[in-house]
N, C-alpha and C positions, 0 to 999 in steps of 0.2 A: 644608044641605050638611055632611055628616059628614066630619070630618078626623081622621086618626090621626097623633099626634105621638109619635115614638119617640126619646127622648133621656134619658140618665141624670141630667142636671142638673135636679133637681126644681124648683129655684127658677126656672130659665129656663122650664120647662114651665108653671109657674103664671103667670108673667108673660105668656107667649104666649097661654095659654088665656084669661086675662082680656081681653086685647085682641081676640083673634079672636072671642070670644063676643059682645063689643060690636058686632063687624062681622057678626053673625048667622051665624057658623059654629058648628057643634056639634063640640066637640073632646074626643077621648079620648086620654089620655096614658099610655104605658107606658114602662118604664125598662130593660128587658133585651132582649137579642137574641131569645131564644126567644119572649117575649111579642109582640115586634114582628112577627115572621114569622107567628105564629099569627093575630094580629089582622088583619094586612094581607091575609091570604088568606081572611078570614071572609066577605067580600062585603058588609060593612056600611058601607064608606067610599068616598068619591068621590076622595080623594087622600091621600097619605102624605107627611109631613115626617119625614125620616130622618137621624139623626146618624151620623157615620162611626164614632166610638169608643163602644162599648157594652160593659157587663158581659156576659160569656159569649159574645161574638162580635163581628163587625165589620159595620158598616152595609153595606159593599159585598157581603158574603156574603148579607145579608138581601135586598138588591136583586136579586142573582142568583137567590135562591130565589123571589122574587116574579115575576121575569121568566120563570121556567120555567112558570108557571101562569097569569099574569095580565098584562094591559097597564095595570093601575091606575097613574094618574099619580103620579110620585114626585119630590119636591124634596129634594135632598141638602143637609144642613148640613155645610159643610166649614170647616176651619181657615183663617183668613185667610192668603192667600199660598201655600197648599198646592196648587199647580197639579196635581201628580200625582194626588191624590185626586179632583179635579174631572174630570180627563181619564179616569181609570179608571171613575168613576161614569157618565160620558156613554157610554163604550164599552160598559158593561154594559147601559145602557138607561135611565138617569135622564132625566127630562124637563127638569129645570132644576136649578140649584144656587144657594145663597146662602151667603156666608161668615159665620162666627161671629166676634164676637157680632152677631147679626142684628137688624135694625130690624123691629119687629113690623108697622109700616105697609108696609114693602117686602114682607115675607112675605105679608101679606094681599093685596097687589096681585099677587104672583106666583101665589098660589093662584087668585084670580079669573081671571087670565089663562089658566091651564091649564084650568080648568073651562069657561071661555067657549070656548076652542079646541075642547074636546071636544064641545060642543053645537052650535057654529056651522057653517054651510055656506053659503058665499057663491055657490055655483054654481047655475045654473037647473036643470040636468038632475040626475037622481038617481044616474046612473052614467056612466062614461066608459070606452070601450074604447081602449086604447093599446097597439099591438102585441099581445102575448099577455097583457097585464095588463088586468084589469077593476077599476076603482076605483068602489066603491059608496059614495056619500056618505051615503045614508040609514043604512046599516048600519055606516058608518065602517070599511070592510073592503076589503082588496086581495087579489086572487087572481091566480095565474099559471097559465094553462091549467086553471082550475077548482080549483086547490089554494090554500087560504088561506095568506097570508103574514102572520105576526104582526108588526105594527108598533106602536110606541108612538104616543101622541097626537101628539107632536111630529114623528115621522117621517112619519106619515100626512099631516099638514098641509103639510110640506115637499113631499112628492110631489104633493099636490093643487095647490099653487101652480105647481110646475114643469109639471105635466100640462096645466093650463089654458093655458099658454103654450109648449106643446111646439114645438120648433124655433126658439124665440126665447130670447135671453139674458135672464135675470132678474137684476137688480142684487142684489148680496149684501145690502145694507142693506134693500132692499124685501122680499127673501125672509125675512129675519129678522123684520121687522116684521109681515108677513102670516102667518107660520107660528108665530112664538114670541111675538107681541104685544109685542115690545120691540126697541129698537135695540141694535146691538152696541157694546161698549165697546172701548177699546184693548187689544190682546192677548187679546181674547175669542175662544176657539177652539170655543165650544159648537156653533155652526152647522156648522163643519167636521167635528166629531166625529159629530153627528147624520147628516150627509151620508155620512160613511164607513160608519156602521152601515147606513144605508139602501141604499147600493150593494151591500154584502155580502148583505143580505137579498133584494134584487131579483135579484141575479145578472146575468150578461151577457145580452144579447138573443140571438136565434137565430143571429145572425151572429158571436157571440162577442165583440161590442163592448160597452163600458161604456154603460149607458143614460143616465147623467148625466155631462156633461162640465164640467170647470172651465175657465172662460174667464178666464185670469190677469188680475188687476187689475180685473176687472169683476164677474163673478158666475158663474152656473151655467146650464146648458141641458140639458133632456131632449131627446135626439136620437131622433126616430122612425126606425125601421129603413129606411124608404125614403130618408131623408136620409143615412144611413150608406152605403147602396149608391151 
């Protein structure tokens, strides 16, 4: 499993590399914004661990550059307590985040979770037709009236969980555990941000209604068009 680590703290990179390599990851570390974007788009990696503050640029700008061309899983390294960076990263399309100074064991667990989510598919059928959406689990792809919608790994998994229970309320914690492979913590807005991005990308249904409804205090529901009518 090839991982790209983009951080200007060379001592931290060396620490994380030693730990992750013991966990059977292959790690390449680069330390500037330009190197980070070039390597991330090279096609050689399964995931990127990306710091916010970098020489020659900003990690959020690199993330935006990645998302223009790739759905490569990205974990952002954010300053502890800096909620705005986390929110902006999730809005741009980060799959997860971890505060610095980060625990190497937690980072390893988050990486394995993202990679596992990318490979796994717990549904029996290879595709599902839901309104004008086609969800192809084999190709990990969603299309609307034949036009492919670019979703991140996390967004695809959230939609998959909601689609399997279309018309039913999915508990917020269950949705997080099944789509993100982790429970939500207090004040954790990551699931809300992923859902916001997903709604924007899917757009309204043919009746102009939101496809995913928030059930306050409980969770979320994908509403098929026949139920909207």
